[in-house]
C-alpha positions as CSV (number, residue, x, y, z in Angstrom):
1,M,-10.6,12.4,29.8
2,G,-7.9,11.2,27.7
3,V,-7.9,9.2,24.4
4,L,-6.5,6.1,25.9
5,D,-9.4,6.3,28.7
6,G,-12.2,6.8,25.8
7,I,-10.7,4.0,23.9
8,M,-10.9,2.0,27.1
9,S,-14.4,3.2,28.1
10,A,-15.7,2.3,24.7
11,L,-14.5,-1.6,24.9
12,P,-17.0,-4.3,25.4
13,G,-17.6,-4.7,29.3
14,A,-16.0,-1.4,30.3
15,A,-19.3,-0.3,31.6
16,A,-20.1,-3.4,33.3
17,S,-16.8,-3.6,35.1
18,A,-16.9,0.5,36.2
19,D,-20.1,-0.2,37.5
20,S,-19.1,-3.6,39.5
21,G,-16.8,-1.9,42.0
22,S,-15.6,-5.2,43.5
23,G,-12.5,-4.0,44.7
24,N,-10.8,-7.8,44.0
25,S,-7.7,-7.3,42.9
26,Y,-7.8,-11.0,40.9
27,T,-11.0,-9.7,39.0
28,D,-9.5,-6.3,38.4
29,A,-6.2,-8.2,36.5
30,I,-8.5,-10.7,34.8
31,D,-10.5,-7.4,33.5
32,L,-7.3,-5.7,32.7
33,N,-6.0,-8.7,31.0
34,A,-9.1,-9.1,28.6
35,R,-8.9,-5.3,28.0
36,A,-5.7,-5.7,26.9
37,G,-6.4,-8.4,24.5
38,Q,-9.2,-5.9,22.9
39,L,-7.0,-2.8,22.7
40,D,-4.8,-5.3,21.1
41,M,-7.1,-6.4,18.7
42,L,-8.6,-3.0,18.0
43,G,-4.8,-1.8,16.7
44,A,-4.3,-4.6,15.0
45,G,-7.6,-4.2,13.0
46,M,-6.6,-0.4,12.5
47,S,-3.2,-1.1,11.2
48,A,-4.7,-3.8,8.7
49,A,-7.0,-1.4,7.6
50,S,-4.1,1.1,7.1
51,H,-2.1,-0.8,5.1
52,V,-5.2,-1.7,2.9
53,Q,-5.7,1.5,2.3
54,F,-2.1,2.5,1.9
55,G,-1.8,-0.4,-0.9
56,I,-5.4,0.9,-2.6
57,Q,-3.9,4.4,-3.1
58,A,-0.7,3.2,-4.0
59,R,-2.3,1.2,-7.1
60,Q,-4.6,3.9,-7.7
61,A,-1.4,6.3,-8.0
62,A,0.6,3.9,-10.1
63,Q,-2.4,3.6,-12.5
64,F,-2.7,7.3,-12.9
65,Q,1.0,7.4,-13.9
66,A,0.9,4.7,-16.0
67,A,-2.3,6.4,-18.1
68,Q,0.2,9.3,-18.3
69,Y,3.2,7.4,-19.8
70,Q,0.4,5.7,-22.1
71,Q,-0.9,9.1,-23.3
72,N,3.3,10.7,-23.7
73,A,3.7,7.4,-25.9
74,N,0.8,8.0,-28.0
75,S,1.4,11.8,-28.2
76,A,5.6,10.4,-29.4
77,A,4.2,8.4,-32.2
78,A,1.7,11.0,-33.4
79,S,4.6,13.8,-33.1
80,S,6.7,11.8,-35.2
81,Q,4.5,10.8,-37.8
82,R,3.5,14.3,-38.4
83,T,7.3,15.5,-38.8
84,A,7.8,12.3,-41.2
85,F,4.6,13.8,-43.5
86,D,6.3,17.6,-43.1
87,V,9.7,15.8,-44.0
88,N,8.3,14.2,-47.3
89,R,6.1,17.3,-48.3
90,Q,9.5,19.3,-48.0
91,T,11.0,16.6,-50.2
92,Q,8.8,16.7,-52.9
93,F,8.8,20.7,-52.8
94,V,12.6,20.3,-53.5
95,T,12.7,17.5,-55.6
96,S,10.0,19.7,-58.0
97,R,12.2,22.6,-57.8
98,A,15.0,21.2,-59.0
99,L,13.3,20.0,-61.7
100,A,11.7,23.5,-62.8
101,V,15.5,25.1,-62.7
102,A,16.7,22.3,-64.7
103,A,14.1,22.8,-67.1
104,G,14.3,26.5,-67.0
105,S,18.0,26.5,-67.7
106,G,17.6,24.4,-70.7
107,G,18.5,21.1,-69.6
108,G,16.4,17.9,-69.4
109,A,15.3,16.0,-66.5
110,S,17.5,12.7,-68.0
111,D,20.8,14.9,-67.6
112,P,22.9,12.9,-65.1
113,T,23.4,16.1,-63.4
114,V,19.9,16.8,-62.6
115,V,19.2,13.2,-61.5
116,N,21.8,13.0,-59.4
117,L,20.8,16.0,-57.4
118,I,17.0,14.9,-57.1
119,A,17.8,11.3,-56.4
120,R,20.4,13.2,-53.0
121,D,17.7,15.1,-52.4
122,A,15.0,12.5,-52.2
123,G,17.4,10.1,-50.3
124,Q,18.2,12.9,-47.6
125,G,14.5,13.0,-47.4
126,A,13.5,9.4,-47.1
127,Y,16.3,9.0,-44.3
128,E,14.7,12.1,-42.5
129,S,11.4,10.7,-42.3
130,A,12.5,7.6,-41.5
131,A,14.4,8.9,-38.8
132,A,11.6,10.7,-37.5
133,L,9.5,7.6,-37.2
134,Y,11.8,5.9,-35.5
135,G,12.7,8.3,-33.1
136,G,8.8,8.4,-31.9
137,A,8.4,4.8,-32.2
138,D,11.2,4.4,-29.5
139,R,9.9,7.0,-27.5
140,A,6.5,5.4,-27.7
141,R,8.0,2.0,-26.8
142,L,9.9,3.7,-23.6
143,D,6.5,5.2,-22.6
144,T,5.1,2.4,-23.2
145,E,7.2,0.0,-20.7
146,Q,7.3,2.5,-17.8
147,A,3.3,2.3,-18.2
148,G,3.3,-1.2,-17.6
149,A,5.9,-1.3,-14.8
150,K,4.1,1.3,-13.0
151,E,0.9,-0.9,-13.2
152,F,3.2,-4.0,-11.7
153,E,4.5,-1.9,-9.3
154,G,0.8,-0.5,-8.3
155,K,-0.5,-4.2,-8.0
156,N,2.3,-5.5,-6.1
157,T,2.5,-2.8,-3.6
158,E,-1.4,-3.2,-3.2
159,L,-0.7,-7.2,-2.8
160,N,2.0,-6.8,-0.1
161,S,0.1,-4.1,1.9
162,F,-3.1,-6.7,1.6
163,E,-0.9,-9.5,3.3
164,V,0.6,-6.8,5.7
165,G,-2.5,-6.2,7.0
166,A,-4.2,-9.6,7.1
167,A,-0.9,-11.1,9.1
168,G,-1.3,-7.8,11.0
169,Y,-4.7,-8.9,11.7
170,V,-4.3,-12.6,12.9
171,G,-1.6,-11.5,14.6
172,G,-4.0,-9.2,16.9
173,A,-6.7,-12.1,17.3
174,T,-4.1,-14.5,18.0
175,N,-3.0,-12.2,21.1
176,L,-6.5,-11.8,21.9
177,L,-7.2,-15.4,22.2
178,R,-3.9,-15.7,24.3
179,S,-5.2,-12.6,26.3
180,Q,-8.4,-14.6,27.1
181,A,-6.8,-17.7,27.7
182,R,-4.4,-16.3,30.3
183,G,-7.9,-14.9,31.7
184,A,-9.3,-18.3,32.0
185,S,-6.5,-19.4,33.4
186,L,-6.3,-16.8,35.9
187,M,-10.2,-17.2,36.7
188,Q,-9.3,-21.3,37.4
189,R,-6.2,-20.6,39.7
190,F,-7.6,-18.1,41.8
191,G,-11.4,-17.4,41.3
192,G,-14.6,-18.2,42.8
193,S,-14.0,-19.2,46.7
194,G,-10.6,-21.1,46.2
195,P,-7.8,-19.7,48.2
196,Q,-6.0,-16.3,47.9
197,V,-2.9,-14.6,48.4
198,G,-2.3,-12.7,51.8
199,G,-3.2,-8.8,51.3
200,F,-6.0,-9.9,49.6
201,G,-8.4,-12.1,51.3
202,S,-12.0,-12.2,51.8
203,S,-14.2,-12.7,55.0
204,G,-13.9,-16.1,54.6
205,G,-10.8,-16.4,56.1
206,T,-9.1,-17.8,53.2
207,G,-6.2,-15.1,53.4
208,V,-3.0,-15.2,55.3
209,G,-2.9,-13.5,58.9
210,G,-6.8,-14.3,58.8
211,A,-8.8,-17.0,60.5
212,G,-8.0,-19.7,58.3
213,W,-5.2,-21.8,57.1
214,G,-2.7,-19.0,57.5
215,S,-3.5,-18.4,61.4
216,D,-1.0,-21.4,61.7
217,I,1.6,-18.7,60.9
218,T,0.5,-15.8,63.1
219,G,-0.3,-17.9,66.2
220,G,-4.0,-17.6,65.9
221,G,-5.2,-20.9,65.4
222,S,-4.8,-24.1,67.5
């Protein structure tokens, strides 16, 4: 038994159809029409579930990536603060050493040359510290924006997947209703004891070439 046979046998009414064994082609056509609608609905449901699952997984993946970006942002900010702290300590060491060298050489802290050197070193240290903080803040800002973009992308993907899945499910339901309507139309036109087309006539004499109205064509009637 193939995969399609297994699916067909699992559809509602499949067992009753197999047991009936009526051999009526119209009944078989109506049954196949109904089962085709059920298969269409089944496929639409599976497709909708697949789209929904894809949307959920896409959102979860986007949230994971957003968390990584946010962690990178926090790391960048912390690293820049540490760099700025080290620069400030180095600047304090350089200026203190400049004062000590000036005092050891017999000069004073108010000497213009000493003051200029200390001011230059302090200014350079302040610049490097501010640059480190700015660079870390800029990297943190970019990572935070990327985290927000990933979260937005994941939510939109999930929403779109839900909408596509819902549209597919509604389409399958619509096709199922159309299949049922076609089946009802076939039953009204050809079901019951109504006339049937030749080749499918019953013993009641309603088929072409039988003892009924078709006998006029074959000359069997009077």
